C-alpha positions, 0 to 999 in steps of 0.5 A: 450552056447546051441541054445534056440530058436527053432522053436515051432509047437504047433499051425500049421494049426490054422488060427487067424485073427485080428482086433486090436490096440496098444498092449493088443489084438495085442499081443495075437496073437503075442503070438499064432503066435509063437507057429506055427498059421496062423495070419492075422492082418486085417487094414486100411489105413483109421484107422491105428494101433495107434503104426503105428500112430507115428510122427518122432523122434527128433534123427530120421534120414530124411526119417526114417518110423516112421509109421512102427518102432515103439517099440510096433509095433515090440513088439505087431506084430511080426510073422504076415501078414497084409493085409489093408481092406476097409470094407466100401465097399461090396467087403471089407466086403465080403473079410472079411467075407472070412477070417473068414470063413477060420479062428479058432479064431478071435480076436477084440479089438475096442470099442463095436458097430464096427461090429453091424455099420458093419452089422456085429455082433458076434451073426451074425458071430457065426451063419455064422461061427459056429465053430468060436471062438471070443476073445474080449479084450475091455478097460471095456467089452462088457456090461457095462456103460463104455463099449463105454469109449476110453481106456487108460492104465493109464485110466484102472490101475487107475480104476482098483485100481492098482495107488491107491496101490503105493505111500509112506506109509504117503498115498500120491500116485505116481502110476507107469501109465508109465507102460502098466500094463493092457495091458499086463495082459490082453495079457497074460489071453486073450492067456489062454482064447483063447487057452481054448475055442478052446479047449472046441471047442473040445468037443462042435463042436462050436465056442464061444464069449470071451469077456475080459475086461482089465479093469477087467483083471487088478483088478485081480493083487490086489486080495489081497487088496480086501481080506484085506478089507474084514478081516481087515475092513480098507481101504487098501493105500500105503505102501512105502517100506513095505511089506504085514505084514509091514516089512521094505523094503531098497532102498539104494544108490550106487556111480555110478549115479542114482545106488541102490540098494533094500534090506530086513530090516530097513538099514542104508544108508553107510556113504561111499556111496560104488559102488554097486556090494561093497554094495551087497557084505556087505548086503549079508555078512550080510544075507540080502536078496538084489538085485541090481535095475536095468535100462531097458538099464542093465536089455538088457545087464545082462548075467542072463537074455540072457541065458535064451533067454530074448531078441532074434534077428528077424529071418528076418530083416525088409525091411525098418529098417534092424536087430531087436531085442526083446523080447521073450514071457517070457517061454519054451517050451520043452527047448526051447524058441519060435523063432521070425521069422520076424518083424511086417508087412509093412501095406499091406504086404500081400494083395496079398499072402493072397487074392491070395487064393480065387481071380484070378489075374484079379479082385485082380486088379479090386479090388485094382483099386476099393480101395477095399485094402485102 
């Protein structure tokens, strides 16, 4: 099989600073990093990323680094640099402003008000750094009555109306709250918006503040439901295994444990309950559209995805947990899947490298002693 992973330097020379947590906004930074940008994640030991604030799992060996090893931490933060700053100190604020002064893009997703409490509202930052693009990707946006509420994936998809459309045809709602649809949809909306704002800066010479509501971005996934309500004067409800026009789909059991096949049409369950491949063959002989229902583990093993570079081994081992395999970004550029060069950084791993550009060794040591890099 040809080598499909390659270094994509489209954003080489671009600097991104992020103060983020969770998945939605951190994953924006990871995508930009794999397009060639330098992405510096500013963290704090006083309030770490939620994906570092993890307890050891029951089957983890003793000493396993729960704060460095959670899966979503690596999915959302590969290829970045991590620094720690105590932004409650004047020196920490000064260094933070220094990072922003060198940056093209600043990404943040904490609840609105945190920058104001630090004396650095976005408007002030844009006055100080007029070419800076700021992307705020909060749960409910920078304005409105929900702006300061905490945002969790199932809360946002519920408010967006997504959960209310998933369930049985009798109207009983089941939902899909185990999936972080609001986060991941916001990620790729945010990547698009960040790149568009940076492109627009070429024309105007000025940055701007892009405000993304994760919940509103999630609403855009069900736009057809709003059109349906306007045209048919009915309230959209769960349809069960039916398509938009009421066409039926069948979910059929196969012989294996918890193995299923989905097929177009109202197809009766086979009396002999064959294995999955046999069942798929029978359905295809009848000219029916059908596919296996795959578990995540089966997707990871599927050669059809492997040929597209769906998963890849991280270029360098993690210093604490070793080799890692994570998902790739879902596209190819000039025939290459962007390579994941490094795992998510350890907390504060790049303090000396990044701040050494701006501080003498002596001053850096003084700042360490004063707790500026906490």
